N, CA, C and O atoms as a DFTB+ gen file, in Angstrom:
236 C
 N C O
     1  1      36.971      22.635       8.088
     2  2      36.192      21.756       7.268
     3  2      35.174      21.020       8.133
     4  3      35.501      20.563       9.228
     5  1      33.941      20.905       7.644
     6  2      32.888      20.257       8.418
     7  2      33.057      18.739       8.381
     8  3      33.285      18.144       7.328
     9  1      32.941      18.140       9.550
    10  2      33.063      16.690       9.678
    11  2      31.830      16.184      10.419
    12  3      31.459      16.761      11.441
    13  1      31.176      15.111       9.928
    14  2      30.007      14.596      10.636
    15  2      30.374      14.073      12.019
    16  3      31.414      13.441      12.205
    17  1      29.507      14.345      12.980
    18  2      29.761      13.900      14.338
    19  2      29.473      12.417      14.503
    20  3      30.162      11.731      15.258
    21  1      28.446      11.911      13.791
    22  2      28.074      10.503      13.871
    23  2      28.001       9.893      12.474
    24  3      27.793      10.593      11.483
    25  1      28.177       8.573      12.419
    26  2      28.058       7.849      11.151
    27  2      26.599       7.854      10.694
    28  3      25.691       7.676      11.506
    29  1      26.379       8.058       9.403
    30  2      25.029       8.002       8.847
    31  2      24.570       6.553       8.839
    32  3      25.265       5.678       8.321
    33  1      23.406       6.302       9.408
    34  2      22.896       4.936       9.478
    35  2      22.429       4.477       8.095
    36  3      22.064       5.305       7.260
    37  1      22.438       3.171       7.849
    38  2      21.964       2.668       6.561
    39  2      20.510       3.050       6.282
    40  3      20.148       3.297       5.131
    41  1      19.690       3.101       7.299
    42  2      18.283       3.474       7.113
    43  2      18.157       4.904       6.601
    44  3      17.393       5.174       5.674
    45  1      18.903       5.809       7.204
    46  2      18.852       7.212       6.782
    47  2      19.457       7.397       5.389
    48  3      18.953       8.177       4.581
    49  1      20.542       6.669       5.122
    50  2      21.183       6.735       3.809
    51  2      20.241       6.204       2.725
    52  3      20.125       6.809       1.659
    53  1      19.568       5.079       2.987
    54  2      18.676       4.487       1.994
    55  2      17.413       5.325       1.795
    56  3      16.873       5.360       0.690
    57  1      16.938       5.991       2.828
    58  2      15.786       6.887       2.663
    59  2      16.127       8.051       1.739
    60  3      15.284       8.499       0.962
    61  1      17.352       8.537       1.823
    62  2      17.781       9.625       0.956
    63  2      17.861       9.174      -0.497
    64  3      17.621       9.968      -1.407
    65  1      18.196       7.913      -0.720
    66  2      18.343       7.373      -2.071
    67  2      17.056       6.760      -2.615
    68  3      17.076       6.152      -3.685
    69  1      15.965       6.903      -1.921
    70  2      14.721       6.241      -2.310
    71  2      14.198       6.728      -3.650
    72  3      13.528       5.968      -4.350
    73  1      14.476       7.960      -4.030
    74  2      13.939       8.527      -5.260
    75  2      14.932       8.468      -6.419
    76  3      14.679       9.061      -7.468
    77  1      16.043       7.775      -6.257
    78  2      17.061       7.716      -7.300
    79  2      16.813       6.621      -8.326
    80  3      17.534       6.539      -9.320
    81  1      15.803       5.773      -8.106
    82  2      15.579       4.657      -9.024
    83  2      15.018       5.158     -10.347
    84  3      14.415       6.230     -10.407
    85  1      15.217       4.383     -11.405
    86  2      14.729       4.744     -12.724
    87  2      13.241       4.417     -12.832
    88  3      12.771       3.414     -12.295
    89  1      12.516       5.278     -13.531
    90  2      11.096       5.030     -13.732
    91  2      10.895       4.295     -15.049
    92  3      11.670       4.472     -15.989
    93  1       9.860       3.475     -15.116
    94  2       9.595       2.737     -16.344
    95  2       8.903       3.658     -17.350
    96  3       8.184       4.582     -16.970
    97  1       9.129       3.394     -18.630
    98  2       8.552       4.192     -19.702
    99  2       7.108       3.760     -19.908
   100  3       6.807       2.566     -19.907
   101  1       6.216       4.728     -20.083
   102  2       4.799       4.441     -20.205
   103  2       4.439       4.206     -21.672
   104  3       4.496       5.136     -22.477
   105  1       4.069       2.979     -22.027
   106  2       3.689       2.620     -23.379
   107  2       2.198       2.385     -23.428
   108  3       1.628       1.807     -22.503
   109  1       1.551       2.830     -24.507
   110  2       0.124       2.593     -24.721
   111  2      -0.076       2.053     -26.133
   112  3       0.811       2.153     -26.981
   113  1      -1.254       1.479     -26.371
   114  2      -1.583       0.970     -27.690
   115  2      -2.121       2.114     -28.539
   116  3      -3.002       2.855     -28.105
   117  1      -1.590       2.255     -29.748
   118  2      -2.033       3.303     -30.659
   119  2      -3.440       2.995     -31.135
   120  3      -3.736       1.856     -31.496
   121  1      -4.313       3.996     -31.139
   122  2      -5.708       3.778     -31.517
   123  2      -5.870       3.503     -33.007
   124  3      -6.815       2.820     -33.402
   125  1      -4.966       4.022     -33.848
   126  2      -5.073       3.819     -35.294
   127  2      -4.460       2.490     -35.736
   128  3      -5.106       1.705     -36.431
   129  1      -3.223       2.242     -35.336
   130  2      -2.507       1.071     -35.833
   131  2      -2.516      -0.097     -34.858
   132  3      -2.315      -1.239     -35.271
   133  1      -2.745       0.160     -33.578
   134  2      -2.723      -0.903     -32.584
   135  2      -1.328      -1.253     -32.101
   136  3      -1.170      -2.161     -31.285
   137  1      -0.311      -0.552     -32.589
   138  2       1.056      -0.814     -32.166
   139  2       1.370      -0.015     -30.904
   140  3       0.758       1.024     -30.659
   141  1       2.326      -0.498     -30.100
   142  2       2.681       0.260     -28.897
   143  2       3.420       1.548     -29.255
   144  3       4.264       1.567     -30.151
   145  1       3.087       2.628     -28.535
   146  2       3.771       3.903     -28.722
   147  2       3.834       4.606     -27.383
   148  3       3.069       4.290     -26.472
   149  1       4.744       5.559     -27.262
   150  2       4.872       6.304     -26.014
   151  2       3.827       7.401     -25.954
   152  3       3.472       7.992     -26.974
   153  1       3.345       7.665     -24.772
   154  2       2.347       8.710     -24.598
   155  2       2.940      10.072     -24.910
   156  3       4.120      10.314     -24.654
   157  1       2.129      10.959     -25.459
   158  2       2.493      12.341     -25.765
   159  2       3.669      12.428     -26.739
   160  3       4.449      13.379     -26.688
   161  1       3.798      11.437     -27.627
   162  2       4.829      11.439     -28.656
   163  2       4.177      11.207     -30.010
   164  3       3.147      10.539     -30.104
   165  1       4.766      11.751     -31.039
   166  2       4.259      11.568     -32.394
   167  2       4.576      10.151     -32.851
   168  3       5.683       9.660     -32.630
   169  1       3.607       9.489     -33.491
   170  2       3.843       8.190     -34.089
   171  2       4.594       8.423     -35.401
   172  3       4.029       8.961     -36.353
   173  1       5.851       8.024     -35.451
   174  2       6.698       8.336     -36.601
   175  2       6.319       7.536     -37.846
   176  3       6.618       7.967     -38.959
   177  1       5.667       6.380     -37.685
   178  2       5.280       5.591     -38.854
   179  2       4.121       6.231     -39.603
   180  3       4.103       6.256     -40.834
   181  1       3.143       6.755     -38.844
   182  2       1.961       7.337     -39.487
   183  2       1.988       8.854     -39.503
   184  3       1.307       9.464     -40.326
   185  1       2.760       9.489     -38.612
   186  2       2.815      10.943     -38.527
   187  2       1.625      11.543     -37.809
   188  3       1.352      12.735     -37.954
   189  1       0.908      10.733     -37.031
   190  2      -0.296      11.199     -36.340
   191  2       0.041      11.568     -34.893
   192  3       0.919      10.969     -34.271
   193  1      -0.675      12.564     -34.378
   194  2      -0.598      12.944     -32.973
   195  2      -1.975      13.436     -32.555
   196  3      -2.496      14.397     -33.120
   197  1      -2.555      12.783     -31.576
   198  2      -3.901      13.108     -31.078
   199  2      -4.941      13.089     -32.192
   200  3      -5.845      13.924     -32.209
   201  1      -4.822      12.150     -33.114
   202  2      -5.799      12.013     -34.183
   203  2      -5.641      12.996     -35.324
   204  3      -6.492      13.052     -36.212
   205  1      -4.574      13.770     -35.317
   206  2      -4.332      14.744     -36.385
   207  2      -3.049      14.397     -37.124
   208  3      -2.093      13.910     -36.521
   209  1      -3.025      14.643     -38.411
   210  2      -1.827      14.413     -39.218
   211  2      -0.863      15.561     -38.987
   212  3      -1.159      16.706     -39.327
   213  1       0.291      15.255     -38.407
   214  2       1.280      16.273     -38.057
   215  2       2.463      16.243     -39.013
   216  3       2.949      17.291     -39.437
   217  1       2.928      15.045     -39.354
   218  2       4.074      14.883     -40.251
   219  2       3.646      14.214     -41.532
   220  3       2.704      13.422     -41.556
   221  1       4.355      14.547     -42.603
   222  2       4.105      13.866     -43.871
   223  2       4.819      12.522     -43.844
   224  3       5.973      12.442     -43.424
   225  1       4.140      11.460     -44.290
   226  2       4.718      10.123     -44.293
   227  2       5.486       9.914     -45.588
   228  3       4.976      10.190     -46.674
   229  1       6.723       9.424     -45.468
   230  2       7.525       9.139     -46.644
   231  2       7.184       7.746     -47.163
   232  3       6.857       6.853     -46.382
   233  1       7.261       7.566     -48.457
   234  2       6.986       6.236     -49.036
   235  2       8.238       5.387     -49.109
   236  3       8.184       4.246     -49.568
């Protein structure tokens, strides 16, 4: 079984974990309604995506 010869230093350990943090979600203002929405997602209230009607809106 492989055993490390030396203890991993905190600097080396933390450099390895540098990319493990969570990224924040990107929110933008909708051009039609002005409400915040996620980029590249359909607006479920209006059914619009990139200025086109994609989904039918329920009453």
